[in-house]
C-alpha positions, 0 to 999 in steps of 0.5 A: 342333939347332944345337949338334948341327949344328956339332959334327958338322960341326966333328968330321966328319973324327974317326972316334973321335967320333959325334954322334947326335940322339935323345931321352935318354928314349928312347935307340936304344941297346942294354942295357949299351952304355957304360962312360960316360955324361957329362951336362952340364946334360941333366937340367937341362933336362929340369926345367926342362920339361913333366912334368919329374920324370917326364922325368927319372926317364925319362933316368935310368932310360935311363941306367942301362939303356945303362951297363954293370955297373961303369960310371960317370955324371958330371954336371955340373949346376947343380941342388942336388947332393942334389936330383939324387942323389934321381933316382938313388937313389929309382929304381935302388937297384942304383946305387953312388952316389960322393959329389957334389961341389959345385964352387964358381963362380969369382969 
């Protein structure tokens, strides 16, 4: 909640941005709402918590529910790409998966 409050304050004058706080496993948005979803460590966090696999599966289900047809999900993760890809492949056959790209850590 700390980062949420900081970002909300920092960008309060920007009408093009909105900071909302909710559970990614049960979002308040309607279906087919977004063209793009960016996950920056959210799935990683869920996979470190209680009932990890179920929580991650619920999040991916919500991603696909709120994503418009033809939309994209960009995931930035510390996890092995094949492990994250499974959550999308196993539960959502309607998604077209682009290759996961592993980026080496800068030296």
